[in-house]
N, CA, C and O atoms as a GROMACS GRO file, in nm:
protein
  636
    1MET      N    1   3.861  10.103   2.548
    1MET     CA    2   3.764  10.015   2.481
    1MET      C    3   3.793   9.871   2.523
    1MET      O    4   3.907   9.825   2.522
    2LEU      N    5   3.688   9.802   2.558
    2LEU     CA    6   3.700   9.662   2.599
    2LEU      C    7   3.707   9.570   2.478
    2LEU      O    8   3.665   9.606   2.368
    3GLU      N    9   3.760   9.451   2.500
    3GLU     CA   10   3.763   9.351   2.395
    3GLU      C   11   3.620   9.304   2.368
    3GLU      O   12   3.533   9.314   2.455
    4GLN      N   13   3.597   9.255   2.250
    4GLN     CA   14   3.464   9.208   2.210
    4GLN      C   15   3.412   9.097   2.303
    4GLN      O   16   3.291   9.083   2.323
    5SER      N   17   3.502   9.019   2.358
    5SER     CA   18   3.458   8.908   2.444
    5SER      C   19   3.379   8.957   2.566
    5SER      O   20   3.290   8.888   2.615
    6TYR      N   21   3.412   9.077   2.614
    6TYR     CA   22   3.338   9.136   2.728
    6TYR      C   23   3.192   9.160   2.689
    6TYR      O   24   3.100   9.130   2.765
    7TYR      N   25   3.170   9.214   2.569
    7TYR     CA   26   3.036   9.242   2.523
    7TYR      C   27   2.960   9.114   2.493
    7TYR      O   28   2.840   9.104   2.517
    8ASP      N   29   3.031   9.015   2.440
    8ASP     CA   30   2.968   8.885   2.415
    8ASP      C   31   2.921   8.822   2.546
    8ASP      O   32   2.811   8.768   2.554
    9LYS      N   33   3.006   8.830   2.649
    9LYS     CA   34   2.970   8.775   2.780
    9LYS      C   35   2.850   8.851   2.837
    9LYS      O   36   2.759   8.790   2.893
   10ALA      N   37   2.850   8.983   2.823
   10ALA     CA   38   2.737   9.063   2.870
   10ALA      C   39   2.610   9.021   2.800
   10ALA      O   40   2.504   9.013   2.864
   11ASP      N   41   2.617   8.993   2.670
   11ASP     CA   42   2.499   8.948   2.595
   11ASP      C   43   2.448   8.814   2.650
   11ASP      O   44   2.328   8.793   2.661
   12GLU      N   45   2.542   8.723   2.685
   12GLU     CA   46   2.503   8.594   2.743
   12GLU      C   47   2.430   8.615   2.877
   12GLU      O   48   2.327   8.552   2.904
   13ILE      N   49   2.483   8.704   2.957
   13ILE     CA   50   2.424   8.731   3.090
   13ILE      C   51   2.288   8.796   3.074
   13ILE      O   52   2.195   8.762   3.147
   14ILE      N   53   2.276   8.889   2.982
   14ILE     CA   54   2.147   8.955   2.956
   14ILE      C   55   2.045   8.851   2.910
   14ILE      O   56   1.930   8.852   2.954
   15ALA      N   57   2.087   8.762   2.822
   15ALA     CA   58   1.995   8.658   2.772
   15ALA      C   59   1.947   8.569   2.887
   15ALA      O   60   1.832   8.524   2.888
   16LEU      N   61   2.035   8.544   2.981
   16LEU     CA   62   2.000   8.461   3.096
   16LEU      C   63   1.892   8.525   3.183
   16LEU      O   64   1.803   8.457   3.234
   17HIS      N   65   1.900   8.658   3.200
   17HIS     CA   66   1.808   8.729   3.287
   17HIS      C   67   1.691   8.793   3.215
   17HIS      O   68   1.592   8.828   3.278
   18GLY      N   69   1.701   8.809   3.083
   18GLY     CA   70   1.595   8.870   3.006
   18GLY      C   71   1.614   9.018   2.988
   18GLY      O   72   1.673   9.086   3.072
   19ILE      N   73   1.562   9.067   2.877
   19ILE     CA   74   1.575   9.209   2.846
   19ILE      C   75   1.457   9.282   2.912
   19ILE      O   76   1.348   9.295   2.856
   20ALA      N   77   1.484   9.328   3.031
   20ALA     CA   78   1.383   9.402   3.109
   20ALA      C   79   1.456   9.493   3.206
   20ALA      O   80   1.568   9.464   3.247
   21LYS      N   81   1.392   9.603   3.241
   21LYS     CA   82   1.454   9.696   3.334
   21LYS      C   83   1.483   9.631   3.468
   21LYS      O   84   1.582   9.663   3.533
   22LYS      N   85   1.397   9.539   3.511
   22LYS     CA   86   1.415   9.471   3.639
   22LYS      C   87   1.539   9.379   3.640
   22LYS      O   88   1.580   9.332   3.746
   23SER      N   89   1.596   9.354   3.525
   23SER     CA   90   1.713   9.268   3.514
   23SER      C   91   1.844   9.340   3.543
   23SER      O   92   1.948   9.276   3.555
   24LEU      N   93   1.840   9.471   3.555
   24LEU     CA   94   1.965   9.546   3.569
   24LEU      C   95   2.054   9.494   3.682
   24LEU      O   96   2.170   9.462   3.659
   25ILE      N   97   2.000   9.486   3.802
   25ILE     CA   98   2.084   9.445   3.916
   25ILE      C   99   2.139   9.304   3.898
   25ILE      O  100   2.259   9.285   3.914
   26PRO      N  101   2.055   9.203   3.866
   26PRO     CA  102   2.114   9.070   3.847
   26PRO      C  103   2.218   9.064   3.735
   26PRO      O  104   2.316   8.991   3.746
   27VAL      N  105   2.196   9.140   3.630
   27VAL     CA  106   2.291   9.140   3.517
   27VAL      C  107   2.425   9.199   3.563
   27VAL      O  108   2.530   9.141   3.538
   28ILE      N  109   2.421   9.314   3.629
   28ILE     CA  110   2.549   9.374   3.669
   28ILE      C  111   2.613   9.297   3.784
   28ILE      O  112   2.736   9.302   3.798
   29GLN      N  113   2.535   9.226   3.865
   29GLN     CA  114   2.595   9.139   3.967
   29GLN      C  115   2.673   9.028   3.899
   29GLN      O  116   2.785   8.996   3.939
   30ASP      N  117   2.614   8.968   3.796
   30ASP     CA  118   2.681   8.858   3.726
   30ASP      C  119   2.805   8.906   3.651
   30ASP      O  120   2.906   8.835   3.644
   31ILE      N  121   2.797   9.027   3.594
   31ILE     CA  122   2.915   9.082   3.526
   31ILE      C  123   3.027   9.105   3.628
   31ILE      O  124   3.143   9.073   3.601
   32GLN      N  125   2.993   9.159   3.742
   32GLN     CA  126   3.095   9.182   3.846
   32GLN      C  127   3.151   9.049   3.895
   32GLN      O  128   3.271   9.039   3.921
   33ALA      N  129   3.068   8.950   3.909
   33ALA     CA  130   3.118   8.817   3.951
   33ALA      C  131   3.215   8.759   3.847
   33ALA      O  132   3.312   8.692   3.883
   34GLU      N  133   3.190   8.786   3.722
   34GLU     CA  134   3.275   8.736   3.614
   34GLU      C  135   3.410   8.805   3.611
   34GLU      O  136   3.513   8.740   3.593
   35TYR      N  137   3.412   8.937   3.630
   35TYR     CA  138   3.535   9.015   3.611
   35TYR      C  139   3.594   9.073   3.741
   35TYR      O  140   3.698   9.138   3.737
   36ARG      N  141   3.528   9.050   3.854
   36ARG     CA  142   3.568   9.104   3.985
   36ARG      C  143   3.554   9.255   3.994
   36ARG      O  144   3.599   9.317   4.091
   37TYR      N  145   3.492   9.315   3.895
   37TYR     CA  146   3.455   9.457   3.898
   37TYR      C  147   3.355   9.480   3.786
   37TYR      O  148   3.328   9.391   3.705
   38LEU      N  149   3.300   9.600   3.783
   38LEU     CA  150   3.200   9.634   3.682
   38LEU      C  151   3.263   9.735   3.586
   38LEU      O  152   3.272   9.854   3.618
   39PRO      N  153   3.306   9.689   3.469
   39PRO     CA  154   3.366   9.783   3.374
   39PRO      C  155   3.263   9.889   3.333
   39PRO      O  156   3.154   9.853   3.288
   40PRO      N  157   3.295  10.017   3.347
   40PRO     CA  158   3.199  10.122   3.316
   40PRO      C  159   3.143  10.113   3.173
   40PRO      O  160   3.027  10.144   3.149
   41GLU      N  161   3.229  10.068   3.079
   41GLU     CA  162   3.182  10.055   2.941
   41GLU      C  163   3.070   9.951   2.930
   41GLU      O  164   2.977   9.966   2.851
   42LEU      N  165   3.081   9.844   3.012
   42LEU     CA  166   2.978   9.741   3.008
   42LEU      C  167   2.849   9.788   3.074
   42LEU      O  168   2.740   9.750   3.032
   43LEU      N  169   2.861   9.871   3.176
   43LEU     CA  170   2.739   9.926   3.238
   43LEU      C  171   2.662  10.008   3.135
   43LEU      O  172   2.539   9.997   3.126
   44SER      N  173   2.731  10.088   3.059
   44SER     CA  174   2.666  10.169   2.955
   44SER      C  175   2.602  10.078   2.850
   44SER      O  176   2.490  10.102   2.804
   45TYR      N  177   2.674   9.974   2.813
   45TYR     CA  178   2.624   9.878   2.713
   45TYR      C  179   2.498   9.809   2.764
   45TYR      O  180   2.399   9.799   2.692
   46VAL      N  181   2.502   9.762   2.887
   46VAL     CA  182   2.388   9.694   2.948
   46VAL      C  183   2.267   9.787   2.957
   46VAL      O  184   2.154   9.748   2.927
   47ALA      N  185   2.292   9.911   2.998
   47ALA     CA  186   2.184  10.009   3.008
   47ALA      C  187   2.113  10.023   2.874
   47ALA      O  188   1.990  10.021   2.865
   48GLU      N  189   2.192  10.036   2.770
   48GLU     CA  190   2.134  10.051   2.636
   48GLU      C  191   2.053   9.928   2.596
   48GLU      O  192   1.943   9.939   2.543
   49LYS      N  193   2.111   9.812   2.621
   49LYS     CA  194   2.045   9.686   2.585
   49LYS      C  195   1.913   9.666   2.661
   49LYS      O  196   1.817   9.611   2.606
   50LEU      N  197   1.909   9.711   2.787
   50LEU     CA  198   1.790   9.694   2.870
   50LEU      C  199   1.691   9.810   2.857
   50LEU      O  200   1.584   9.807   2.918
   51GLY      N  201   1.727   9.912   2.778
   51GLY     CA  202   1.638  10.026   2.759
   51GLY      C  203   1.631  10.116   2.881
   51GLY      O  204   1.528  10.177   2.910
   52ILE      N  205   1.743  10.124   2.952
   52ILE     CA  206   1.752  10.209   3.073
   52ILE      C  207   1.847  10.323   3.041
   52ILE      O  208   1.949  10.304   2.974
   53GLY      N  209   1.814  10.441   3.090
   53GLY     CA  210   1.906  10.554   3.072
   53GLY      C  211   2.038  10.527   3.140
   53GLY      O  212   2.042  10.463   3.246
   54GLU      N  213   2.145  10.574   3.080
   54GLU     CA  214   2.278  10.552   3.137
   54GLU      C  215   2.289  10.611   3.278
   54GLU      O  216   2.350  10.551   3.366
   55ALA      N  217   2.231  10.729   3.298
   55ALA     CA  218   2.235  10.793   3.430
   55ALA      C  219   2.164  10.708   3.534
   55ALA      O  220   2.211  10.697   3.648
   56LYS      N  221   2.054  10.648   3.497
   56LYS     CA  222   1.979  10.561   3.590
   56LYS      C  223   2.063  10.438   3.626
   56LYS      O  224   2.070  10.399   3.743
   57ALA      N  225   2.126  10.378   3.528
   57ALA     CA  226   2.209  10.259   3.552
   57ALA      C  227   2.326  10.294   3.644
   57ALA      O  228   2.358  10.218   3.735
   58TYR      N  229   2.389  10.409   3.621
   58TYR     CA  230   2.500  10.453   3.707
   58TYR      C  231   2.452  10.482   3.849
   58TYR      O  232   2.522  10.454   3.946
   59SER      N  233   2.331  10.541   3.860
   59SER     CA  234   2.280  10.571   3.994
   59SER      C  235   2.256  10.443   4.072
   59SER      O  236   2.279  10.440   4.193
   60VAL      N  237   2.210  10.339   4.007
   60VAL     CA  238   2.189  10.209   4.073
   60VAL      C  239   2.325  10.150   4.112
   60VAL      O  240   2.343  10.108   4.227
   61ALA      N  241   2.419  10.147   4.019
   61ALA     CA  242   2.549  10.088   4.044
   61ALA      C  243   2.629  10.161   4.153
   61ALA      O  244   2.706  10.100   4.226
   62THR      N  245   2.611  10.290   4.161
   62THR     CA  246   2.687  10.366   4.263
   62THR      C  247   2.613  10.368   4.396
   62THR      O  248   2.675  10.396   4.499
   63PHE      N  249   2.485  10.340   4.398
   63PHE     CA  250   2.408  10.336   4.524
   63PHE      C  251   2.452  10.218   4.610
   63PHE      O  252   2.468  10.231   4.731
   64TYR      N  253   2.471  10.103   4.547
   64TYR     CA  254   2.508   9.981   4.620
   64TYR      C  255   2.658   9.972   4.632
   64TYR      O  256   2.732   9.977   4.533
   65GLU      N  257   2.703   9.959   4.756
   65GLU     CA  258   2.846   9.958   4.787
   65GLU      C  259   2.919   9.837   4.728
   65GLU      O  260   3.041   9.842   4.708
   66ASN      N  261   2.847   9.730   4.702
   66ASN     CA  262   2.911   9.608   4.650
   66ASN      C  263   2.964   9.623   4.508
   66ASN      O  264   3.051   9.547   4.467
   67PHE      N  265   2.911   9.719   4.433
   67PHE     CA  266   2.960   9.736   4.296
   67PHE      C  267   3.086   9.822   4.294
   67PHE      O  268   3.096   9.922   4.366
   68SER      N  269   3.181   9.781   4.212
   68SER     CA  270   3.306   9.854   4.201
   68SER      C  271   3.340   9.878   4.056
   68SER      O  272   3.331   9.787   3.973
   69PHE      N  273   3.380  10.001   4.024
   69PHE     CA  274   3.422  10.033   3.888
   69PHE      C  275   3.573  10.018   3.870
   69PHE      O  276   3.624  10.041   3.761
   70GLU      N  277   3.643   9.979   3.976
   70GLU     CA  278   3.787   9.961   3.968
   70GLU      C  279   3.818   9.811   3.960
   70GLU      O  280   3.759   9.730   4.031
   71ALA      N  281   3.911   9.778   3.871
   71ALA     CA  282   3.953   9.638   3.858
   71ALA      C  283   4.013   9.591   3.990
   71ALA      O  284   4.084   9.665   4.057
   72LYS      N  285   3.983   9.468   4.024
   72LYS     CA  286   4.032   9.410   4.149
   72LYS      C  287   4.124   9.294   4.122
   72LYS      O  288   4.123   9.236   4.013
   73GLY      N  289   4.204   9.262   4.221
   73GLY     CA  290   4.300   9.155   4.209
   73GLY      C  291   4.236   9.016   4.213
   73GLY      O  292   4.117   9.002   4.239
   74LYS      N  293   4.318   8.917   4.188
   74LYS     CA  294   4.273   8.778   4.191
   74LYS      C  295   4.223   8.743   4.331
   74LYS      O  296   4.123   8.672   4.346
   75TYR      N  297   4.292   8.794   4.433
   75TYR     CA  298   4.253   8.770   4.572
   75TYR      C  299   4.203   8.900   4.631
   75TYR      O  300   4.277   8.998   4.639
   76ILE      N  301   4.077   8.902   4.671
   76ILE     CA  302   4.018   9.018   4.734
   76ILE      C  303   4.016   8.993   4.885
   76ILE      O  304   3.943   8.906   4.934
   77ILE      N  305   4.097   9.068   4.956
   77ILE     CA  306   4.110   9.054   5.100
   77ILE      C  307   4.029   9.163   5.168
   77ILE      O  308   4.052   9.282   5.144
   78LYS      N  309   3.936   9.122   5.252
   78LYS     CA  310   3.853   9.218   5.327
   78LYS      C  311   3.887   9.203   5.474
   78LYS      O  312   3.871   9.096   5.534
   79VAL      N  313   3.933   9.314   5.531
   79VAL     CA  314   3.967   9.314   5.674
   79VAL      C  315   3.851   9.381   5.749
   79VAL      O  316   3.808   9.491   5.716
   80CYS      N  317   3.802   9.310   5.849
   80CYS     CA  318   3.692   9.363   5.929
   80CYS      C  319   3.746   9.468   6.026
   80CYS      O  320   3.849   9.449   6.090
   81ASP      N  321   3.674   9.581   6.034
   81ASP     CA  322   3.706   9.685   6.131
   81ASP      C  323   3.586   9.716   6.219
   81ASP      O  324   3.573   9.827   6.272
   82GLY      N  325   3.498   9.616   6.233
   82GLY     CA  326   3.385   9.631   6.326
   82GLY      C  327   3.436   9.635   6.468
   82GLY      O  328   3.554   9.612   6.493
   83THR      N  329   3.348   9.662   6.561
   83THR     CA  330   3.389   9.680   6.701
   83THR      C  331   3.468   9.562   6.755
   83THR      O  332   3.576   9.580   6.810
   84ALA      N  333   3.415   9.440   6.739
   84ALA     CA  334   3.483   9.322   6.796
   84ALA      C  335   3.623   9.305   6.736
   84ALA      O  336   3.718   9.275   6.809
   85CYS      N  337   3.635   9.323   6.607
   85CYS     CA  338   3.766   9.308   6.542
   85CYS      C  339   3.858   9.424   6.578
   85CYS      O  340   3.977   9.405   6.604
   86HIS      N  341   3.801   9.542   6.580
   86HIS     CA  342   3.883   9.662   6.608
   86HIS      C  343   3.947   9.653   6.747
   86HIS      O  344   4.066   9.679   6.762
   87VAL      N  345   3.869   9.617   6.848
   87VAL     CA  346   3.926   9.608   6.982
   87VAL      C  347   4.024   9.494   6.996
   87VAL      O  348   4.104   9.492   7.090
   88ARG      N  349   4.020   9.399   6.903
   88ARG     CA  350   4.116   9.288   6.903
   88ARG      C  351   4.227   9.310   6.803
   88ARG      O  352   4.290   9.216   6.755
   89LYS      N  353   4.252   9.438   6.772
   89LYS     CA  354   4.370   9.481   6.695
   89LYS      C  355   4.366   9.453   6.545
   89LYS      O  356   4.467   9.415   6.486
   90SER      N  357   4.250   9.472   6.483
   90SER     CA  358   4.242   9.452   6.338
   90SER      C  359   4.326   9.557   6.264
   90SER      O  360   4.369   9.533   6.151
   91THR      N  361   4.349   9.671   6.325
   91THR     CA  362   4.433   9.775   6.261
   91THR      C  363   4.576   9.724   6.238
   91THR      O  364   4.637   9.754   6.136
   92ALA      N  365   4.629   9.649   6.334
   92ALA     CA  366   4.763   9.592   6.316
   92ALA      C  367   4.766   9.493   6.202
   92ALA      O  368   4.866   9.483   6.130
   93ILE      N  369   4.658   9.420   6.183
   93ILE     CA  370   4.648   9.325   6.073
   93ILE      C  371   4.642   9.400   5.940
   93ILE      O  372   4.710   9.364   5.844
   94LEU      N  373   4.560   9.504   5.935
   94LEU     CA  374   4.551   9.585   5.814
   94LEU      C  375   4.688   9.644   5.779
   94LEU      O  376   4.730   9.641   5.663
   95ASN      N  377   4.756   9.699   5.879
   95ASN     CA  378   4.888   9.759   5.856
   95ASN      C  379   4.989   9.656   5.806
   95ASN      O  380   5.070   9.686   5.719
   96LYS      N  381   4.984   9.534   5.861
   96LYS     CA  382   5.074   9.428   5.818
   96LYS      C  383   5.044   9.388   5.674
   96LYS      O  384   5.137   9.367   5.595
   97LEU      N  385   4.917   9.379   5.638
   97LEU     CA  386   4.881   9.348   5.500
   97LEU      C  387   4.931   9.455   5.405
   97LEU      O  388   4.985   9.423   5.298
   98ARG      N  389   4.914   9.580   5.442
   98ARG     CA  390   4.963   9.690   5.356
   98ARG      C  391   5.114   9.680   5.338
   98ARG      O  392   5.166   9.698   5.227
   99GLU      N  393   5.184   9.651   5.447
   99GLU     CA  394   5.330   9.637   5.441
   99GLU      C  395   5.370   9.520   5.352
   99GLU      O  396   5.455   9.535   5.264
  100GLU      N  397   5.308   9.405   5.372
  100GLU     CA  398   5.341   9.284   5.295
  100GLU      C  399   5.314   9.303   5.144
  100GLU      O  400   5.387   9.252   5.060
  101LEU      N  401   5.207   9.377   5.115
  101LEU     CA  402   5.164   9.389   4.975
  101LEU      C  403   5.205   9.518   4.908
  101LEU      O  404   5.181   9.536   4.788
  102GLY      N  405   5.267   9.609   4.982
  102GLY     CA  406   5.308   9.737   4.925
  102GLY      C  407   5.189   9.826   4.891
  102GLY      O  408   5.190   9.899   4.792
  103LEU      N  409   5.086   9.819   4.973
  103LEU     CA  410   4.965   9.896   4.950
  103LEU      C  411   4.951  10.006   5.056
  103LEU      O  412   5.028  10.010   5.152
  104SER      N  413   4.853  10.094   5.037
  104SER     CA  414   4.832  10.203   5.130
  104SER      C  415   4.682  10.235   5.137
  104SER      O  416   4.601  10.168   5.073
  105ALA      N  417   4.648  10.337   5.214
  105ALA     CA  418   4.507  10.377   5.222
  105ALA      C  419   4.457  10.427   5.087
  105ALA      O  420   4.337  10.421   5.060
  106GLU      N  421   4.546  10.475   5.001
  106GLU     CA  422   4.508  10.526   4.870
  106GLU      C  423   4.519  10.420   4.761
  106GLU      O  424   4.444  10.424   4.663
  107LYS      N  425   4.613  10.327   4.777
  107LYS     CA  426   4.635  10.224   4.674
  107LYS      C  427   4.586  10.090   4.729
  107LYS      O  428   4.641  10.038   4.827
  108HIS      N  429   4.484  10.034   4.665
  108HIS     CA  430   4.418   9.916   4.716
  108HIS      C  431   4.452   9.787   4.643
  108HIS      O  432   4.427   9.678   4.696
  109THR      N  433   4.509   9.797   4.523
  109THR     CA  434   4.537   9.677   4.443
  109THR      C  435   4.684   9.677   4.401
  109THR      O  436   4.739   9.779   4.361
  110THR      N  437   4.744   9.559   4.411
  110THR     CA  438   4.883   9.546   4.371
  110THR      C  439   4.899   9.562   4.220
  110THR      O  440   4.806   9.537   4.144
  111ASP      N  441   5.015   9.604   4.177
  111ASP     CA  442   5.041   9.630   4.035
  111ASP      C  443   5.025   9.504   3.949
  111ASP      O  444   4.990   9.513   3.832
  112ASP      N  445   5.053   9.387   4.008
  112ASP     CA  446   5.040   9.262   3.935
  112ASP      C  447   4.897   9.208   3.931
  112ASP      O  448   4.872   9.101   3.875
  113MET      N  449   4.803   9.283   3.992
  113MET     CA  450   4.661   9.246   3.997
  113MET      C  451   4.637   9.113   4.073
  113MET      O  452   4.540   9.042   4.047
  114MET      N  453   4.726   9.083   4.164
  114MET     CA  454   4.707   8.961   4.244
  114MET      C  455   4.622   8.987   4.368
  114MET      O  456   4.542   8.902   4.407
  115PHE      N  457   4.637   9.105   4.431
  115PHE     CA  458   4.571   9.132   4.557
  115PHE      C  459   4.498   9.266   4.557
  115PHE      O  460   4.550   9.366   4.507
  116THR      N  461   4.380   9.267   4.614
  116THR     CA  462   4.306   9.390   4.644
  116THR      C  463   4.276   9.385   4.792
  116THR      O  464   4.228   9.283   4.843
  117LEU      N  465   4.303   9.495   4.861
  117LEU     CA  466   4.282   9.504   5.007
  117LEU      C  467   4.174   9.606   5.035
  117LEU      O  468   4.181   9.720   4.991
  118GLU      N  469   4.073   9.562   5.111
  118GLU     CA  470   3.962   9.649   5.148
  118GLU      C  471   3.936   9.636   5.297
  118GLU      O  472   3.969   9.535   5.359
  119THR      N  473   3.876   9.739   5.355
  119THR     CA  474   3.825   9.729   5.491
  119THR      C  475   3.674   9.730   5.486
  119THR      O  476   3.615   9.797   5.401
  120VAL      N  477   3.612   9.658   5.574
  120VAL     CA  478   3.467   9.650   5.581
  120VAL      C  479   3.424   9.676   5.724
  120VAL      O  480   3.500   9.655   5.818
  121SER      N  481   3.301   9.723   5.740
  121SER     CA  482   3.250   9.756   5.872
  121SER      C  483   3.221   9.631   5.955
  121SER      O  484   3.235   9.634   6.077
  122CYS      N  485   3.182   9.523   5.891
  122CYS     CA  486   3.153   9.400   5.966
  122CYS      C  487   3.148   9.284   5.869
  122CYS      O  488   3.092   9.295   5.760
  123LEU      N  489   3.206   9.172   5.909
  123LEU     CA  490   3.199   9.049   5.830
  123LEU      C  491   3.094   8.954   5.886
  123LEU      O  492   3.065   8.852   5.825
  124GLY      N  493   3.038   8.988   6.002
  124GLY     CA  494   2.941   8.900   6.065
  124GLY      C  495   3.008   8.779   6.130
  124GLY      O  496   2.946   8.675   6.149
  125ALA      N  497   3.133   8.795   6.165
  125ALA     CA  498   3.208   8.684   6.227
  125ALA      C  499   3.270   8.732   6.358
  125ALA      O  500   3.387   8.704   6.386
  126CYS      N  501   3.192   8.803   6.437
  126CYS     CA  502   3.242   8.867   6.559
  126CYS      C  503   3.305   8.768   6.656
  126CYS      O  504   3.402   8.802   6.722
  127GLY      N  505   3.250   8.648   6.664
  127GLY     CA  506   3.306   8.548   6.754
  127GLY      C  507   3.440   8.497   6.709
  127GLY      O  508   3.510   8.429   6.785
  128LEU      N  509   3.480   8.529   6.586
  128LEU     CA  510   3.608   8.482   6.531
  128LEU      C  511   3.710   8.595   6.523
  128LEU      O  512   3.816   8.580   6.461
  129ALA      N  513   3.678   8.707   6.583
  129ALA     CA  514   3.759   8.829   6.573
  129ALA      C  515   3.901   8.810   6.626
  129ALA      O  516   3.923   8.734   6.721
  130PRO      N  517   3.994   8.878   6.566
  130PRO     CA  518   3.983   8.960   6.444
  130PRO      C  519   3.984   8.869   6.322
  130PRO      O  520   4.058   8.771   6.315
  131ALA      N  521   3.899   8.904   6.226
  131ALA     CA  522   3.882   8.819   6.108
  131ALA      C  523   3.904   8.897   5.979
  131ALA      O  524   3.893   9.019   5.974
  132LEU      N  525   3.935   8.821   5.877
  132LEU     CA  526   3.942   8.875   5.741
  132LEU      C  527   3.890   8.768   5.649
  132LEU      O  528   3.880   8.652   5.687
  133THR      N  529   3.858   8.807   5.527
  133THR     CA  530   3.820   8.709   5.426
  133THR      C  531   3.912   8.724   5.306
  133THR      O  532   3.960   8.833   5.276
  134VAL      N  533   3.933   8.613   5.239
  134VAL     CA  534   4.003   8.612   5.110
  134VAL      C  535   3.905   8.547   5.013
  134VAL      O  536   3.874   8.428   5.024
  135ASN      N  537   3.857   8.626   4.920
  135ASN     CA  538   3.754   8.579   4.826
  135ASN      C  539   3.641   8.510   4.900
  135ASN      O  540   3.595   8.402   4.861
  136ASP      N  541   3.597   8.573   5.006
  136ASP     CA  542   3.482   8.532   5.088
  136ASP      C  543   3.508   8.410   5.178
  136ASP      O  544   3.416   8.364   5.244
  137LYS      N  545   3.629   8.359   5.182
  137LYS     CA  546   3.665   8.253   5.278
  137LYS      C  547   3.715   8.321   5.406
  137LYS      O  548   3.808   8.401   5.402
  138VAL      N  549   3.652   8.288   5.517
  138VAL     CA  550   3.685   8.354   5.645
  138VAL      C  551   3.813   8.295   5.703
  138VAL      O  552   3.834   8.174   5.704
  139HIS      N  553   3.898   8.387   5.750
  139HIS     CA  554   4.022   8.350   5.821
  139HIS      C  555   4.009   8.411   5.961
  139HIS      O  556   4.023   8.533   5.977
  140PRO      N  557   3.983   8.328   6.062
  140PRO     CA  558   3.957   8.377   6.197
  140PRO      C  559   4.084   8.399   6.279
  140PRO      O  560   4.193   8.354   6.244
  141ALA      N  561   4.064   8.471   6.390
  141ALA     CA  562   4.171   8.492   6.490
  141ALA      C  563   4.304   8.530   6.425
  141ALA      O  564   4.408   8.472   6.456
  142MET      N  565   4.299   8.628   6.335
  142MET     CA  566   4.418   8.670   6.263
  142MET      C  567   4.515   8.744   6.353
  142MET      O  568   4.476   8.809   6.451
  143THR      N  569   4.641   8.733   6.319
  143THR     CA  570   4.749   8.807   6.385
  143THR      C  571   4.840   8.858   6.273
  143THR      O  572   4.832   8.808   6.160
  144PRO      N  573   4.925   8.956   6.301
  144PRO     CA  574   5.020   8.998   6.199
  144PRO      C  575   5.108   8.883   6.149
  144PRO      O  576   5.144   8.878   6.031
  145GLU      N  577   5.144   8.791   6.240
  145GLU     CA  578   5.225   8.676   6.200
  145GLU      C  579   5.149   8.584   6.102
  145GLU      O  580   5.205   8.535   6.004
  146LYS      N  581   5.022   8.562   6.132
  146LYS     CA  582   4.940   8.479   6.043
  146LYS      C  583   4.921   8.545   5.908
  146LYS      O  584   4.908   8.476   5.807
  147VAL      N  585   4.921   8.679   5.903
  147VAL     CA  586   4.911   8.752   5.777
  147VAL      C  587   5.027   8.715   5.687
  147VAL      O  588   5.007   8.689   5.568
  148THR      N  589   5.147   8.714   5.742
  148THR     CA  590   5.267   8.681   5.663
  148THR      C  591   5.254   8.541   5.605
  148THR      O  592   5.285   8.519   5.488
  149GLU      N  593   5.208   8.446   5.687
  149GLU     CA  594   5.191   8.308   5.640
  149GLU      C  595   5.083   8.300   5.531
  149GLU      O  596   5.101   8.230   5.431
  150LEU      N  597   4.973   8.371   5.551
  150LEU     CA  598   4.863   8.369   5.455
  150LEU      C  599   4.906   8.425   5.321
  150LEU      O  600   4.878   8.365   5.218
  151ILE      N  601   4.974   8.538   5.320
  151ILE     CA  602   5.018   8.598   5.196
  151ILE      C  603   5.117   8.508   5.123
  151ILE      O  604   5.112   8.496   5.000
  152ALA      N  605   5.206   8.445   5.198
  152ALA     CA  606   5.302   8.353   5.137
  152ALA      C  607   5.228   8.235   5.072
  152ALA      O  608   5.262   8.194   4.962
  153ALA      N  609   5.129   8.182   5.141
  153ALA     CA  610   5.050   8.071   5.085
  153ALA      C  611   4.973   8.114   4.960
  153ALA      O  612   4.968   8.039   4.862
  154LEU      N  613   4.916   8.230   4.964
  154LEU     CA  614   4.841   8.280   4.848
  154LEU      C  615   4.933   8.301   4.729
  154LEU      O  616   4.897   8.268   4.616
  155LYS      N  617   5.050   8.354   4.753
  155LYS     CA  618   5.146   8.375   4.645
  155LYS      C  619   5.189   8.242   4.580
  155LYS      O  620   5.219   8.237   4.461
  156LYS      N  621   5.192   8.136   4.661
  156LYS     CA  622   5.227   8.004   4.608
  156LYS      C  623   5.106   7.932   4.549
  156LYS      O  624   5.120   7.824   4.492
  157GLY      N  625   4.987   7.994   4.564
  157GLY     CA  626   4.866   7.930   4.512
  157GLY      C  627   4.813   7.819   4.601
  157GLY      O  628   4.738   7.733   4.556
  158GLU      N  629   4.852   7.822   4.728
  158GLU     CA  630   4.815   7.714   4.820
  158GLU      C  631   4.681   7.736   4.891
  158GLU      O  632   4.630   7.644   4.954
  159GLU      N  633   4.625   7.853   4.883
  159GLU     CA  634   4.499   7.883   4.953
  159GLU      C  635   4.383   7.869   4.860
  159GLU      O  636   4.269   7.890   4.901
   0.00000   0.00000   0.00000
């Protein structure tokens, strides 16, 4: 069960977009922006408030890859594995991040909720390959050595 403040914030967001079925996506986008994930309890709450069946709301939220039902860390790191990045050794960068953060292909978020590591098909920064983003800020021409520096800076709050 979520704290009441989550439901209060959802009510604020719903009021901003209006109580209408067409508001579902903007409402859940704003909720995810607020909490870095979409708490399933809030999706059910929003569906009820907007007069949408819970199954319909879940089908929308699971259709779009951007929505996540898992809590994410303060820093969301996305490593590009598109063709340009892949041929420029993005796998080595991903492996170095996993090593630095104690993560794996199965475990994406650190226990302290500081970091979430994801791979994406393309960041649209092919000329900067290999690239990654931290909370949507692009870090170009990454190397395993630069990964160590970046993680150290993030841990100190310098990024």
